[in-house]
C-alpha positions as CSV (number, residue, x, y, z in Angstrom):
1,M,-13.3,12.2,16.3
2,G,-9.9,11.4,15.5
3,T,-6.5,10.2,16.9
4,T,-3.2,10.7,15.6
5,I,-0.4,8.2,15.7
6,P,3.1,10.0,15.2
7,R,6.0,8.3,13.6
8,N,8.2,5.8,15.4
9,R,5.7,6.0,18.6
10,L,2.2,5.3,19.4
11,G,1.8,9.0,20.5
12,P,-0.9,11.1,22.3
13,L,-4.4,11.2,21.7
14,Q,-6.3,13.6,19.8
15,T,-9.6,14.0,21.5
16,P,-12.9,14.5,19.3
17,G,-12.7,17.8,17.4
18,T,-9.0,18.5,18.2
19,P,-6.6,19.2,15.1
20,G,-4.0,16.4,14.3
21,L,-0.4,16.3,15.8
22,A,2.4,16.8,13.7
23,S,5.0,14.1,13.6
24,P,7.8,14.7,15.8
25,A,10.2,12.2,14.2
26,S,13.1,13.3,11.8
27,P,12.8,12.3,8.6
28,A,14.4,9.2,7.8
29,S,17.1,8.5,4.7
30,R,17.3,5.2,3.9
31,P,19.6,4.2,0.6
32,G,17.8,2.0,-1.9
33,V,14.4,2.2,-0.7
34,A,11.7,2.3,-3.4
35,G,14.4,2.3,-6.0
36,V,15.8,5.7,-4.8
37,A,19.4,5.9,-4.2
38,D,19.3,8.7,-1.6
39,V,16.1,10.5,-0.3
40,S,17.5,12.6,2.2
41,D,16.7,15.6,0.3
42,V,13.2,14.8,-0.2
43,A,12.7,13.5,3.0
44,D,13.8,16.9,4.8
45,A,10.8,18.7,2.8
46,A,8.0,16.0,2.7
47,E,5.4,14.9,5.3
48,V,3.0,12.3,4.7
49,D,-0.3,12.2,6.2
50,I,-2.3,8.7,6.3
51,V,-5.9,9.2,7.6
52,V,-7.5,5.9,8.2
53,P,-11.5,6.1,8.5
54,V,-12.9,3.9,10.8
55,F,-16.8,2.9,11.8
56,N,-17.3,0.2,14.2
57,E,-14.0,-1.6,13.6
58,S,-13.1,-2.9,17.1
59,G,-12.7,-6.4,16.0
60,G,-9.3,-5.8,13.5
61,L,-8.2,-1.9,14.5
62,A,-5.5,-2.8,16.5
63,A,-3.7,-5.1,14.4
64,S,-4.1,-3.2,11.5
65,I,-2.9,-0.1,12.6
66,R,0.2,-1.9,14.4
67,G,0.7,-3.4,11.1
68,L,0.6,-0.3,9.0
69,H,2.9,1.6,11.6
70,A,5.4,-1.5,11.3
71,D,5.6,-1.3,7.6
72,L,5.7,2.3,7.4
73,A,8.6,2.3,10.0
74,R,10.7,-0.4,8.4
75,R,10.1,0.8,4.5
76,F,9.0,4.1,3.9
77,P,11.7,6.6,3.6
78,L,9.4,10.2,4.3
79,T,8.2,11.7,7.6
80,W,4.6,10.2,8.1
81,T,1.7,10.6,10.9
82,I,-1.2,8.2,10.9
83,T,-4.5,9.6,12.1
84,I,-7.4,7.3,13.1
85,A,-10.7,9.2,12.2
86,D,-13.6,7.6,14.0
87,N,-17.0,8.3,12.3
88,A,-19.4,7.7,15.6
89,S,-18.8,4.3,16.0
90,T,-20.9,2.4,18.9
91,D,-18.6,-0.4,19.6
92,R,-15.2,0.0,21.2
93,T,-13.7,1.6,18.5
94,W,-12.7,4.8,19.8
95,D,-11.3,3.3,23.2
96,I,-8.8,1.0,21.0
97,A,-7.7,4.2,19.0
98,R,-7.0,5.9,22.2
99,G,-5.0,3.0,23.8
100,L,-3.2,2.8,20.3
101,A,-2.2,6.5,20.7
102,G,-1.4,6.1,24.4
């Protein structure tokens, strides 16, 4: 199972067994990010997929994913997608991941 959170929004849910969504957001161009003077040329061509494997992570999942999402939106100059890959959790992990994506 996996759920994808596209850049700049908590996007639609990916149901178990479905391929991930591509990020719909346009690439960012932020002068001075990570020591790069202009990242627009690189940002147009690059996309980064971040996969977060989880198993029974209901206690800290929401805060961790929201923090990751905020840091990427604020500081990462390339187009990116966060995918939560649930490894058959038996707690509320999948419900929380769906809530984050929705």
